[in-house]
mmCIF file of the N, C-alpha and C atoms, coordinates in Angstrom:
data_MODEL
# 
_entry.id   MODEL 
# 
loop_
_atom_site.group_PDB 
_atom_site.id 
_atom_site.type_symbol 
_atom_site.label_atom_id 
_atom_site.label_alt_id 
_atom_site.label_comp_id 
_atom_site.label_asym_id 
_atom_site.label_entity_id 
_atom_site.label_seq_id 
_atom_site.pdbx_PDB_ins_code 
_atom_site.Cartn_x 
_atom_site.Cartn_y 
_atom_site.Cartn_z 
_atom_site.occupancy 
_atom_site.B_iso_or_equiv 
_atom_site.pdbx_formal_charge 
_atom_site.auth_seq_id 
_atom_site.auth_comp_id 
_atom_site.auth_asym_id 
_atom_site.auth_atom_id 
_atom_site.pdbx_PDB_model_num 
ATOM 1   N N  . MET A 1 1  ? -3.220  -5.374  -18.393 1.00 0.00 ? 1  MET A N  1 
ATOM 2   C CA . MET A 1 1  ? -3.149  -4.690  -16.112 1.00 0.00 ? 1  MET A CA 1 
ATOM 3   C C  . MET A 1 1  ? -3.772  -3.915  -15.984 1.00 0.00 ? 1  MET A C  1 
ATOM 4   N N  . THR A 1 2  ? -4.880  -3.155  -15.269 1.00 0.00 ? 2  THR A N  1 
ATOM 5   C CA . THR A 1 2  ? -4.985  -2.199  -15.136 1.00 0.00 ? 2  THR A CA 1 
ATOM 6   C C  . THR A 1 2  ? -3.940  -1.822  -13.013 1.00 0.00 ? 2  THR A C  1 
ATOM 7   N N  . ARG A 1 3  ? -4.381  -0.099  -13.835 1.00 0.00 ? 3  ARG A N  1 
ATOM 8   C CA . ARG A 1 3  ? -3.134  0.326   -13.091 1.00 0.00 ? 3  ARG A CA 1 
ATOM 9   C C  . ARG A 1 3  ? -3.841  1.332   -12.029 1.00 0.00 ? 3  ARG A C  1 
ATOM 10  N N  . VAL A 1 4  ? -3.893  1.737   -10.486 1.00 0.00 ? 4  VAL A N  1 
ATOM 11  C CA . VAL A 1 4  ? -4.469  2.902   -10.372 1.00 0.00 ? 4  VAL A CA 1 
ATOM 12  C C  . VAL A 1 4  ? -3.667  4.109   -10.503 1.00 0.00 ? 4  VAL A C  1 
ATOM 13  N N  . PRO A 1 5  ? -4.486  4.389   -10.685 1.00 0.00 ? 5  PRO A N  1 
ATOM 14  C CA . PRO A 1 5  ? -3.460  5.983   -11.458 1.00 0.00 ? 5  PRO A CA 1 
ATOM 15  C C  . PRO A 1 5  ? -3.371  7.272   -9.690  1.00 0.00 ? 5  PRO A C  1 
ATOM 16  N N  . GLU A 1 6  ? -1.852  7.426   -10.309 1.00 0.00 ? 6  GLU A N  1 
ATOM 17  C CA . GLU A 1 6  ? -1.577  8.112   -8.129  1.00 0.00 ? 6  GLU A CA 1 
ATOM 18  C C  . GLU A 1 6  ? -2.524  9.351   -8.411  1.00 0.00 ? 6  GLU A C  1 
ATOM 19  N N  . THR A 1 7  ? -2.540  10.015  -9.471  1.00 0.00 ? 7  THR A N  1 
ATOM 20  C CA . THR A 1 7  ? -3.678  11.147  -8.744  1.00 0.00 ? 7  THR A CA 1 
ATOM 21  C C  . THR A 1 7  ? -5.438  11.215  -9.187  1.00 0.00 ? 7  THR A C  1 
ATOM 22  N N  . SER A 1 8  ? -5.250  10.069  -9.099  1.00 0.00 ? 8  SER A N  1 
ATOM 23  C CA . SER A 1 8  ? -7.268  9.127   -8.820  1.00 0.00 ? 8  SER A CA 1 
ATOM 24  C C  . SER A 1 8  ? -8.035  10.094  -7.727  1.00 0.00 ? 8  SER A C  1 
ATOM 25  N N  . PRO A 1 9  ? -8.295  10.651  -6.852  1.00 0.00 ? 9  PRO A N  1 
ATOM 26  C CA . PRO A 1 9  ? -9.146  11.082  -6.571  1.00 0.00 ? 9  PRO A CA 1 
ATOM 27  C C  . PRO A 1 9  ? -9.809  10.157  -5.713  1.00 0.00 ? 9  PRO A C  1 
ATOM 28  N N  . PRO A 1 10 ? -9.747  9.975   -3.959  1.00 0.00 ? 10 PRO A N  1 
ATOM 29  C CA . PRO A 1 10 ? -10.283 8.246   -3.402  1.00 0.00 ? 10 PRO A CA 1 
ATOM 30  C C  . PRO A 1 10 ? -11.817 7.995   -3.506  1.00 0.00 ? 10 PRO A C  1 
ATOM 31  N N  . GLU A 1 11 ? -12.017 9.166   -3.826  1.00 0.00 ? 11 GLU A N  1 
ATOM 32  C CA . GLU A 1 11 ? -13.878 8.677   -3.767  1.00 0.00 ? 11 GLU A CA 1 
ATOM 33  C C  . GLU A 1 11 ? -13.815 7.739   -4.669  1.00 0.00 ? 11 GLU A C  1 
ATOM 34  N N  . SER A 1 12 ? -12.514 7.379   -5.933  1.00 0.00 ? 12 SER A N  1 
ATOM 35  C CA . SER A 1 12 ? -13.046 6.752   -7.196  1.00 0.00 ? 12 SER A CA 1 
ATOM 36  C C  . SER A 1 12 ? -12.867 5.459   -7.029  1.00 0.00 ? 12 SER A C  1 
ATOM 37  N N  . HIS A 1 13 ? -12.314 5.059   -5.903  1.00 0.00 ? 13 HIS A N  1 
ATOM 38  C CA . HIS A 1 13 ? -11.435 3.391   -5.181  1.00 0.00 ? 13 HIS A CA 1 
ATOM 39  C C  . HIS A 1 13 ? -12.622 3.475   -4.415  1.00 0.00 ? 13 HIS A C  1 
ATOM 40  N N  . THR A 1 14 ? -13.919 3.391   -4.445  1.00 0.00 ? 14 THR A N  1 
ATOM 41  C CA . THR A 1 14 ? -14.626 2.369   -2.887  1.00 0.00 ? 14 THR A CA 1 
ATOM 42  C C  . THR A 1 14 ? -14.982 1.628   -3.927  1.00 0.00 ? 14 THR A C  1 
ATOM 43  N N  . THR A 1 15 ? -15.285 1.255   -5.255  1.00 0.00 ? 15 THR A N  1 
ATOM 44  C CA . THR A 1 15 ? -16.189 0.551   -5.716  1.00 0.00 ? 15 THR A CA 1 
ATOM 45  C C  . THR A 1 15 ? -15.095 -0.945  -5.145  1.00 0.00 ? 15 THR A C  1 
ATOM 46  N N  . PRO A 1 16 ? -16.329 -2.293  -4.470  1.00 0.00 ? 16 PRO A N  1 
ATOM 47  C CA . PRO A 1 16 ? -15.422 -3.473  -4.670  1.00 0.00 ? 16 PRO A CA 1 
ATOM 48  C C  . PRO A 1 16 ? -15.218 -3.879  -5.896  1.00 0.00 ? 16 PRO A C  1 
ATOM 49  N N  . GLN A 1 17 ? -15.843 -3.366  -7.215  1.00 0.00 ? 17 GLN A N  1 
ATOM 50  C CA . GLN A 1 17 ? -14.343 -4.272  -8.600  1.00 0.00 ? 17 GLN A CA 1 
ATOM 51  C C  . GLN A 1 17 ? -13.342 -3.520  -8.379  1.00 0.00 ? 17 GLN A C  1 
ATOM 52  N N  . THR A 1 18 ? -13.268 -2.472  -7.705  1.00 0.00 ? 18 THR A N  1 
ATOM 53  C CA . THR A 1 18 ? -11.971 -1.409  -8.378  1.00 0.00 ? 18 THR A CA 1 
ATOM 54  C C  . THR A 1 18 ? -10.909 -1.847  -7.322  1.00 0.00 ? 18 THR A C  1 
ATOM 55  N N  . HIS A 1 19 ? -11.402 -2.530  -5.557  1.00 0.00 ? 19 HIS A N  1 
ATOM 56  C CA . HIS A 1 19 ? -10.775 -2.659  -4.891  1.00 0.00 ? 19 HIS A CA 1 
ATOM 57  C C  . HIS A 1 19 ? -9.914  -4.108  -5.300  1.00 0.00 ? 19 HIS A C  1 
ATOM 58  N N  . ALA A 1 20 ? -10.477 -5.145  -5.570  1.00 0.00 ? 20 ALA A N  1 
ATOM 59  C CA . ALA A 1 20 ? -10.450 -6.303  -6.485  1.00 0.00 ? 20 ALA A CA 1 
ATOM 60  C C  . ALA A 1 20 ? -8.680  -6.560  -7.546  1.00 0.00 ? 20 ALA A C  1 
ATOM 61  N N  . ARG A 1 21 ? -9.690  -5.193  -8.796  1.00 0.00 ? 21 ARG A N  1 
ATOM 62  C CA . ARG A 1 21 ? -8.581  -5.032  -9.189  1.00 0.00 ? 21 ARG A CA 1 
ATOM 63  C C  . ARG A 1 21 ? -6.943  -4.494  -8.705  1.00 0.00 ? 21 ARG A C  1 
ATOM 64  N N  . THR A 1 22 ? -7.068  -3.138  -7.453  1.00 0.00 ? 22 THR A N  1 
ATOM 65  C CA . THR A 1 22 ? -6.446  -3.056  -7.196  1.00 0.00 ? 22 THR A CA 1 
ATOM 66  C C  . THR A 1 22 ? -5.869  -4.139  -6.527  1.00 0.00 ? 22 THR A C  1 
ATOM 67  N N  . LEU A 1 23 ? -5.836  -4.664  -5.656  1.00 0.00 ? 23 LEU A N  1 
ATOM 68  C CA . LEU A 1 23 ? -5.437  -5.995  -5.318  1.00 0.00 ? 23 LEU A CA 1 
ATOM 69  C C  . LEU A 1 23 ? -4.928  -7.189  -6.581  1.00 0.00 ? 23 LEU A C  1 
ATOM 70  N N  . ALA A 1 24 ? -5.849  -7.011  -7.473  1.00 0.00 ? 24 ALA A N  1 
ATOM 71  C CA . ALA A 1 24 ? -5.303  -8.044  -8.380  1.00 0.00 ? 24 ALA A CA 1 
ATOM 72  C C  . ALA A 1 24 ? -3.859  -7.446  -8.972  1.00 0.00 ? 24 ALA A C  1 
ATOM 73  N N  . HIS A 1 25 ? -3.741  -6.599  -9.269  1.00 0.00 ? 25 HIS A N  1 
ATOM 74  C CA . HIS A 1 25 ? -2.566  -5.838  -9.786  1.00 0.00 ? 25 HIS A CA 1 
ATOM 75  C C  . HIS A 1 25 ? -1.589  -6.030  -8.715  1.00 0.00 ? 25 HIS A C  1 
ATOM 76  N N  . LEU A 1 26 ? -1.824  -5.918  -6.917  1.00 0.00 ? 26 LEU A N  1 
ATOM 77  C CA . LEU A 1 26 ? -0.204  -5.971  -5.942  1.00 0.00 ? 26 LEU A CA 1 
ATOM 78  C C  . LEU A 1 26 ? 0.168   -7.443  -6.569  1.00 0.00 ? 26 LEU A C  1 
ATOM 79  N N  . GLY A 1 27 ? -1.251  -8.144  -6.329  1.00 0.00 ? 27 GLY A N  1 
ATOM 80  C CA . GLY A 1 27 ? -0.753  -9.935  -6.610  1.00 0.00 ? 27 GLY A CA 1 
ATOM 81  C C  . GLY A 1 27 ? 0.104   -9.989  -7.810  1.00 0.00 ? 27 GLY A C  1 
ATOM 82  N N  . GLU A 1 28 ? -0.371  -9.186  -8.474  1.00 0.00 ? 28 GLU A N  1 
ATOM 83  C CA . GLU A 1 28 ? 0.667   -9.259  -9.702  1.00 0.00 ? 28 GLU A CA 1 
ATOM 84  C C  . GLU A 1 28 ? 2.072   -9.898  -9.730  1.00 0.00 ? 28 GLU A C  1 
ATOM 85  N N  . ARG A 1 29 ? 2.315   -7.841  -9.262  1.00 0.00 ? 29 ARG A N  1 
ATOM 86  C CA . ARG A 1 29 ? 3.524   -7.957  -8.959  1.00 0.00 ? 29 ARG A CA 1 
ATOM 87  C C  . ARG A 1 29 ? 4.594   -8.372  -8.479  1.00 0.00 ? 29 ARG A C  1 
ATOM 88  N N  . ALA A 1 30 ? 4.111   -8.851  -7.209  1.00 0.00 ? 30 ALA A N  1 
ATOM 89  C CA . ALA A 1 30 ? 4.524   -9.962  -6.161  1.00 0.00 ? 30 ALA A CA 1 
ATOM 90  C C  . ALA A 1 30 ? 5.034   -10.768 -6.282  1.00 0.00 ? 30 ALA A C  1 
ATOM 91  N N  . LEU A 1 31 ? 4.543   -11.197 -7.814  1.00 0.00 ? 31 LEU A N  1 
ATOM 92  C CA . LEU A 1 31 ? 4.708   -12.407 -8.782  1.00 0.00 ? 31 LEU A CA 1 
ATOM 93  C C  . LEU A 1 31 ? 6.159   -12.207 -9.560  1.00 0.00 ? 31 LEU A C  1 
ATOM 94  N N  . ALA A 1 32 ? 5.918   -10.756 -9.834  1.00 0.00 ? 32 ALA A N  1 
ATOM 95  C CA . ALA A 1 32 ? 6.795   -10.357 -10.759 1.00 0.00 ? 32 ALA A CA 1 
ATOM 96  C C  . ALA A 1 32 ? 7.920   -9.574  -10.511 1.00 0.00 ? 32 ALA A C  1 
ATOM 97  N N  . GLU A 1 33 ? 7.936   -9.127  -9.326  1.00 0.00 ? 33 GLU A N  1 
ATOM 98  C CA . GLU A 1 33 ? 8.341   -8.002  -8.621  1.00 0.00 ? 33 GLU A CA 1 
ATOM 99  C C  . GLU A 1 33 ? 10.475  -8.600  -7.942  1.00 0.00 ? 33 GLU A C  1 
ATOM 100 N N  . VAL A 1 34 ? 11.036  -8.138  -8.592  1.00 0.00 ? 34 VAL A N  1 
ATOM 101 C CA . VAL A 1 34 ? 11.931  -8.642  -7.515  1.00 0.00 ? 34 VAL A CA 1 
ATOM 102 C C  . VAL A 1 34 ? 12.496  -8.046  -6.101  1.00 0.00 ? 34 VAL A C  1 
ATOM 103 N N  . ASP A 1 35 ? 12.594  -6.664  -6.454  1.00 0.00 ? 35 ASP A N  1 
ATOM 104 C CA . ASP A 1 35 ? 12.876  -5.703  -5.844  1.00 0.00 ? 35 ASP A CA 1 
ATOM 105 C C  . ASP A 1 35 ? 12.058  -5.862  -4.602  1.00 0.00 ? 35 ASP A C  1 
ATOM 106 N N  . LEU A 1 36 ? 12.051  -6.635  -3.836  1.00 0.00 ? 36 LEU A N  1 
ATOM 107 C CA . LEU A 1 36 ? 11.178  -7.115  -2.489  1.00 0.00 ? 36 LEU A CA 1 
ATOM 108 C C  . LEU A 1 36 ? 11.176  -4.736  -2.481  1.00 0.00 ? 36 LEU A C  1 
ATOM 109 N N  . GLN A 1 37 ? 11.371  -4.492  -1.838  1.00 0.00 ? 37 GLN A N  1 
ATOM 110 C CA . GLN A 1 37 ? 11.367  -2.940  -0.574  1.00 0.00 ? 37 GLN A CA 1 
ATOM 111 C C  . GLN A 1 37 ? 10.031  -2.075  -2.174  1.00 0.00 ? 37 GLN A C  1 
ATOM 112 N N  . SER A 1 38 ? 10.637  -2.530  -3.102  1.00 0.00 ? 38 SER A N  1 
ATOM 113 C CA . SER A 1 38 ? 9.467   -2.123  -4.253  1.00 0.00 ? 38 SER A CA 1 
ATOM 114 C C  . SER A 1 38 ? 8.534   -1.919  -4.319  1.00 0.00 ? 38 SER A C  1 
ATOM 115 N N  . LEU A 1 39 ? 8.153   -3.730  -4.408  1.00 0.00 ? 39 LEU A N  1 
ATOM 116 C CA . LEU A 1 39 ? 7.054   -3.809  -4.507  1.00 0.00 ? 39 LEU A CA 1 
ATOM 117 C C  . LEU A 1 39 ? 5.902   -3.075  -2.658  1.00 0.00 ? 39 LEU A C  1 
ATOM 118 N N  . ILE A 1 40 ? 6.503   -3.716  -0.771  1.00 0.00 ? 40 ILE A N  1 
ATOM 119 C CA . ILE A 1 40 ? 6.024   -2.717  -0.245  1.00 0.00 ? 40 ILE A CA 1 
ATOM 120 C C  . ILE A 1 40 ? 6.129   -1.581  -0.263  1.00 0.00 ? 40 ILE A C  1 
ATOM 121 N N  . ASN A 1 41 ? 6.865   -0.566  -1.275  1.00 0.00 ? 41 ASN A N  1 
ATOM 122 C CA . ASN A 1 41 ? 6.152   0.808   -1.267  1.00 0.00 ? 41 ASN A CA 1 
ATOM 123 C C  . ASN A 1 41 ? 4.859   1.267   -2.126  1.00 0.00 ? 41 ASN A C  1 
ATOM 124 N N  . GLU A 1 42 ? 4.761   0.411   -3.037  1.00 0.00 ? 42 GLU A N  1 
ATOM 125 C CA . GLU A 1 42 ? 4.046   0.449   -4.248  1.00 0.00 ? 42 GLU A CA 1 
ATOM 126 C C  . GLU A 1 42 ? 2.517   -0.394  -3.216  1.00 0.00 ? 42 GLU A C  1 
ATOM 127 N N  . ALA A 1 43 ? 3.086   -1.164  -2.487  1.00 0.00 ? 43 ALA A N  1 
ATOM 128 C CA . ALA A 1 43 ? 1.345   -1.535  -1.843  1.00 0.00 ? 43 ALA A CA 1 
ATOM 129 C C  . ALA A 1 43 ? 0.871   -0.467  -0.727  1.00 0.00 ? 43 ALA A C  1 
ATOM 130 N N  . VAL A 1 44 ? 1.924   -0.056  0.408   1.00 0.00 ? 44 VAL A N  1 
ATOM 131 C CA . VAL A 1 44 ? 1.572   1.054   0.954   1.00 0.00 ? 44 VAL A CA 1 
ATOM 132 C C  . VAL A 1 44 ? 0.875   2.231   0.703   1.00 0.00 ? 44 VAL A C  1 
ATOM 133 N N  . ALA A 1 45 ? 1.202   2.731   -0.848  1.00 0.00 ? 45 ALA A N  1 
ATOM 134 C CA . ALA A 1 45 ? 1.092   4.157   -1.202  1.00 0.00 ? 45 ALA A CA 1 
ATOM 135 C C  . ALA A 1 45 ? -0.375  3.213   -2.028  1.00 0.00 ? 45 ALA A C  1 
ATOM 136 N N  . THR A 1 46 ? -0.111  2.674   -2.341  1.00 0.00 ? 46 THR A N  1 
ATOM 137 C CA . THR A 1 46 ? -1.537  1.980   -3.277  1.00 0.00 ? 46 THR A CA 1 
ATOM 138 C C  . THR A 1 46 ? -2.993  1.970   -2.491  1.00 0.00 ? 46 THR A C  1 
ATOM 139 N N  . LEU A 1 47 ? -1.903  0.839   -0.788  1.00 0.00 ? 47 LEU A N  1 
ATOM 140 C CA . LEU A 1 47 ? -4.166  1.208   -0.067  1.00 0.00 ? 47 LEU A CA 1 
ATOM 141 C C  . LEU A 1 47 ? -4.183  2.379   0.500   1.00 0.00 ? 47 LEU A C  1 
ATOM 142 N N  . ALA A 1 48 ? -3.129  2.960   0.881   1.00 0.00 ? 48 ALA A N  1 
ATOM 143 C CA . ALA A 1 48 ? -3.707  4.785   1.348   1.00 0.00 ? 48 ALA A CA 1 
ATOM 144 C C  . ALA A 1 48 ? -4.456  4.982   0.181   1.00 0.00 ? 48 ALA A C  1 
ATOM 145 N N  . ARG A 1 49 ? -4.442  5.131   -1.053  1.00 0.00 ? 49 ARG A N  1 
ATOM 146 C CA . ARG A 1 49 ? -4.814  5.460   -1.433  1.00 0.00 ? 49 ARG A CA 1 
ATOM 147 C C  . ARG A 1 49 ? -6.730  5.639   -1.827  1.00 0.00 ? 49 ARG A C  1 
ATOM 148 N N  . MET A 1 50 ? -6.106  3.621   -1.852  1.00 0.00 ? 50 MET A N  1 
ATOM 149 C CA . MET A 1 50 ? -7.255  3.062   -1.515  1.00 0.00 ? 50 MET A CA 1 
ATOM 150 C C  . MET A 1 50 ? -8.412  3.042   -0.816  1.00 0.00 ? 50 MET A C  1 
ATOM 151 N N  . LEU A 1 51 ? -7.726  3.248   0.564   1.00 0.00 ? 51 LEU A N  1 
ATOM 152 C CA . LEU A 1 51 ? -8.575  3.137   1.143   1.00 0.00 ? 51 LEU A CA 1 
ATOM 153 C C  . LEU A 1 51 ? -8.818  4.654   2.062   1.00 0.00 ? 51 LEU A C  1 
ATOM 154 N N  . GLY A 1 52 ? -8.426  5.395   1.158   1.00 0.00 ? 52 GLY A N  1 
ATOM 155 C CA . GLY A 1 52 ? -8.622  7.383   1.143   1.00 0.00 ? 52 GLY A CA 1 
ATOM 156 C C  . GLY A 1 52 ? -7.865  8.192   2.058   1.00 0.00 ? 52 GLY A C  1 
ATOM 157 N N  . THR A 1 53 ? -6.803  7.473   2.797   1.00 0.00 ? 53 THR A N  1 
ATOM 158 C CA . THR A 1 53 ? -5.937  7.561   4.209   1.00 0.00 ? 53 THR A CA 1 
ATOM 159 C C  . THR A 1 53 ? -5.329  8.570   3.934   1.00 0.00 ? 53 THR A C  1 
ATOM 160 N N  . ASP A 1 54 ? -4.617  9.425   5.113   1.00 0.00 ? 54 ASP A N  1 
ATOM 161 C CA . ASP A 1 54 ? -3.767  9.781   4.695   1.00 0.00 ? 54 ASP A CA 1 
ATOM 162 C C  . ASP A 1 54 ? -2.468  9.356   5.365   1.00 0.00 ? 54 ASP A C  1 
ATOM 163 N N  . TYR A 1 55 ? -2.325  8.230   5.837   1.00 0.00 ? 55 TYR A N  1 
ATOM 164 C CA . TYR A 1 55 ? -1.379  7.975   5.817   1.00 0.00 ? 55 TYR A CA 1 
ATOM 165 C C  . TYR A 1 55 ? -1.282  6.330   6.169   1.00 0.00 ? 55 TYR A C  1 
ATOM 166 N N  . SER A 1 56 ? 0.130   5.586   5.905   1.00 0.00 ? 56 SER A N  1 
ATOM 167 C CA . SER A 1 56 ? -0.249  4.628   6.316   1.00 0.00 ? 56 SER A CA 1 
ATOM 168 C C  . SER A 1 56 ? 1.683   3.592   6.500   1.00 0.00 ? 56 SER A C  1 
ATOM 169 N N  . GLU A 1 57 ? 1.824   2.582   6.637   1.00 0.00 ? 57 GLU A N  1 
ATOM 170 C CA . GLU A 1 57 ? 2.828   2.879   6.867   1.00 0.00 ? 57 GLU A CA 1 
ATOM 171 C C  . GLU A 1 57 ? 2.659   0.553   7.419   1.00 0.00 ? 57 GLU A C  1 
ATOM 172 N N  . PHE A 1 58 ? 3.972   0.330   7.126   1.00 0.00 ? 58 PHE A N  1 
ATOM 173 C CA . PHE A 1 58 ? 4.249   -1.635  7.157   1.00 0.00 ? 58 PHE A CA 1 
ATOM 174 C C  . PHE A 1 58 ? 6.074   -1.511  7.593   1.00 0.00 ? 58 PHE A C  1 
ATOM 175 N N  . GLN A 1 59 ? 5.513   -2.424  8.813   1.00 0.00 ? 59 GLN A N  1 
ATOM 176 C CA . GLN A 1 59 ? 6.482   -2.578  9.601   1.00 0.00 ? 59 GLN A CA 1 
ATOM 177 C C  . GLN A 1 59 ? 6.255   -4.444  9.326   1.00 0.00 ? 59 GLN A C  1 
ATOM 178 N N  . GLU A 1 60 ? 7.277   -4.963  10.245  1.00 0.00 ? 60 GLU A N  1 
ATOM 179 C CA . GLU A 1 60 ? 8.297   -5.250  9.910   1.00 0.00 ? 60 GLU A CA 1 
ATOM 180 C C  . GLU A 1 60 ? 8.205   -6.308  11.782  1.00 0.00 ? 60 GLU A C  1 
ATOM 181 N N  . LEU A 1 61 ? 7.830   -7.666  12.225  1.00 0.00 ? 61 LEU A N  1 
ATOM 182 C CA . LEU A 1 61 ? 7.522   -7.519  13.721  1.00 0.00 ? 61 LEU A CA 1 
ATOM 183 C C  . LEU A 1 61 ? 8.823   -8.532  13.745  1.00 0.00 ? 61 LEU A C  1 
ATOM 184 N N  . LEU A 1 62 ? 9.996   -8.308  14.533  1.00 0.00 ? 62 LEU A N  1 
ATOM 185 C CA . LEU A 1 62 ? 11.313  -9.168  14.223  1.00 0.00 ? 62 LEU A CA 1 
ATOM 186 C C  . LEU A 1 62 ? 11.050  -10.508 15.107  1.00 0.00 ? 62 LEU A C  1 
ATOM 187 N N  . ALA A 1 63 ? 11.893  -11.478 15.255  1.00 0.00 ? 63 ALA A N  1 
ATOM 188 C CA . ALA A 1 63 ? 11.872  -12.722 16.124  1.00 0.00 ? 63 ALA A CA 1 
ATOM 189 C C  . ALA A 1 63 ? 11.720  -11.969 17.836  1.00 0.00 ? 63 ALA A C  1 
ATOM 190 N N  . ASP A 1 64 ? 12.305  -11.400 17.417  1.00 0.00 ? 64 ASP A N  1 
ATOM 191 C CA . ASP A 1 64 ? 11.641  -10.971 19.436  1.00 0.00 ? 64 ASP A CA 1 
ATOM 192 C C  . ASP A 1 64 ? 10.753  -10.725 19.856  1.00 0.00 ? 64 ASP A C  1 
ATOM 193 N N  . GLY A 1 65 ? 9.820   -10.550 18.938  1.00 0.00 ? 65 GLY A N  1 
ATOM 194 C CA . GLY A 1 65 ? 7.952   -10.521 19.326  1.00 0.00 ? 65 GLY A CA 1 
ATOM 195 C C  . GLY A 1 65 ? 8.111   -9.507  19.874  1.00 0.00 ? 65 GLY A C  1 
ATOM 196 N N  . GLN A 1 66 ? 8.979   -8.126  20.193  1.00 0.00 ? 66 GLN A N  1 
ATOM 197 C CA . GLN A 1 66 ? 8.748   -7.111  20.603  1.00 0.00 ? 66 GLN A CA 1 
ATOM 198 C C  . GLN A 1 66 ? 9.220   -5.520  20.063  1.00 0.00 ? 66 GLN A C  1 
ATOM 199 N N  . THR A 1 67 ? 9.405   -6.297  18.797  1.00 0.00 ? 67 THR A N  1 
ATOM 200 C CA . THR A 1 67 ? 9.784   -4.544  17.873  1.00 0.00 ? 67 THR A CA 1 
ATOM 201 C C  . THR A 1 67 ? 9.731   -5.309  17.075  1.00 0.00 ? 67 THR A C  1 
ATOM 202 N N  . LEU A 1 68 ? 9.480   -3.928  16.240  1.00 0.00 ? 68 LEU A N  1 
ATOM 203 C CA . LEU A 1 68 ? 8.577   -3.833  14.772  1.00 0.00 ? 68 LEU A CA 1 
ATOM 204 C C  . LEU A 1 68 ? 9.526   -2.230  14.230  1.00 0.00 ? 68 LEU A C  1 
ATOM 205 N N  . VAL A 1 69 ? 9.652   -2.689  13.093  1.00 0.00 ? 69 VAL A N  1 
ATOM 206 C CA . VAL A 1 69 ? 10.399  -2.668  12.007  1.00 0.00 ? 69 VAL A CA 1 
ATOM 207 C C  . VAL A 1 69 ? 10.360  -1.302  11.407  1.00 0.00 ? 69 VAL A C  1 
ATOM 208 N N  . LEU A 1 70 ? 10.007  -0.201  11.082  1.00 0.00 ? 70 LEU A N  1 
ATOM 209 C CA . LEU A 1 70 ? 9.470   0.368   9.734   1.00 0.00 ? 70 LEU A CA 1 
ATOM 210 C C  . LEU A 1 70 ? 9.886   0.382   8.927   1.00 0.00 ? 70 LEU A C  1 
ATOM 211 N N  . LEU A 1 71 ? 9.471   -0.333  8.023   1.00 0.00 ? 71 LEU A N  1 
ATOM 212 C CA . LEU A 1 71 ? 9.916   -0.558  6.411   1.00 0.00 ? 71 LEU A CA 1 
ATOM 213 C C  . LEU A 1 71 ? 9.614   0.389   5.409   1.00 0.00 ? 71 LEU A C  1 
ATOM 214 N N  . ALA A 1 72 ? 8.353   0.412   5.287   1.00 0.00 ? 72 ALA A N  1 
ATOM 215 C CA . ALA A 1 72 ? 8.459   1.927   4.063   1.00 0.00 ? 72 ALA A CA 1 
ATOM 216 C C  . ALA A 1 72 ? 6.956   2.656   4.622   1.00 0.00 ? 72 ALA A C  1 
ATOM 217 N N  . GLY A 1 73 ? 6.647   4.041   4.415   1.00 0.00 ? 73 GLY A N  1 
ATOM 218 C CA . GLY A 1 73 ? 5.279   4.792   5.178   1.00 0.00 ? 73 GLY A CA 1 
ATOM 219 C C  . GLY A 1 73 ? 5.048   5.361   4.136   1.00 0.00 ? 73 GLY A C  1 
ATOM 220 N N  . THR A 1 74 ? 3.585   6.175   3.902   1.00 0.00 ? 74 THR A N  1 
ATOM 221 C CA . THR A 1 74 ? 3.853   7.230   3.235   1.00 0.00 ? 74 THR A CA 1 
ATOM 222 C C  . THR A 1 74 ? 2.286   8.148   3.641   1.00 0.00 ? 74 THR A C  1 
ATOM 223 N N  . GLY A 1 75 ? 2.341   9.936   3.689   1.00 0.00 ? 75 GLY A N  1 
ATOM 224 C CA . GLY A 1 75 ? 1.847   10.745  4.603   1.00 0.00 ? 75 GLY A CA 1 
ATOM 225 C C  . GLY A 1 75 ? 2.650   10.651  5.243   1.00 0.00 ? 75 GLY A C  1 
ATOM 226 N N  . ARG A 1 76 ? 1.850   11.480  6.028   1.00 0.00 ? 76 ARG A N  1 
ATOM 227 C CA . ARG A 1 76 ? 2.995   11.954  7.484   1.00 0.00 ? 76 ARG A CA 1 
ATOM 228 C C  . ARG A 1 76 ? 1.452   12.403  8.068   1.00 0.00 ? 76 ARG A C  1 
ATOM 229 N N  . LEU A 1 77 ? 2.035   11.548  9.870   1.00 0.00 ? 77 LEU A N  1 
ATOM 230 C CA . LEU A 1 77 ? 1.304   11.855  10.806  1.00 0.00 ? 77 LEU A CA 1 
ATOM 231 C C  . LEU A 1 77 ? 1.932   12.836  11.805  1.00 0.00 ? 77 LEU A C  1 
ATOM 232 N N  . THR A 1 78 ? 0.109   13.562  12.392  1.00 0.00 ? 78 THR A N  1 
ATOM 233 C CA . THR A 1 78 ? 0.482   14.395  12.512  1.00 0.00 ? 78 THR A CA 1 
ATOM 234 C C  . THR A 1 78 ? 0.130   13.727  14.077  1.00 0.00 ? 78 THR A C  1 
ATOM 235 N N  . THR A 1 79 ? -0.035  14.486  15.564  1.00 0.00 ? 79 THR A N  1 
ATOM 236 C CA . THR A 1 79 ? -0.434  14.912  16.147  1.00 0.00 ? 79 THR A CA 1 
ATOM 237 C C  . THR A 1 79 ? -0.700  15.817  16.717  1.00 0.00 ? 79 THR A C  1 
ATOM 238 N N  . PRO A 1 80 ? -1.888  15.267  17.183  1.00 0.00 ? 80 PRO A N  1 
ATOM 239 C CA . PRO A 1 80 ? -2.918  17.333  17.876  1.00 0.00 ? 80 PRO A CA 1 
ATOM 240 C C  . PRO A 1 80 ? -1.978  17.125  19.304  1.00 0.00 ? 80 PRO A C  1 
# 
């Protein structure tokens, strides 16, 4: 199983092959992981690194169709 190192620079994650390996890893984790929150946390952090973003979050849309609940986030959102 290939894992994207946490300390890798974003530039190393720009190839389609690396993206495919990273998403495959998350898929394997989704099939094996019992703790959904742990999987969501890893997915948010991995995708932020893969896309080279400073901030990423995962939200759930509640049944009312209007309310979003933050389930996981990484980085810091700054406003000008």
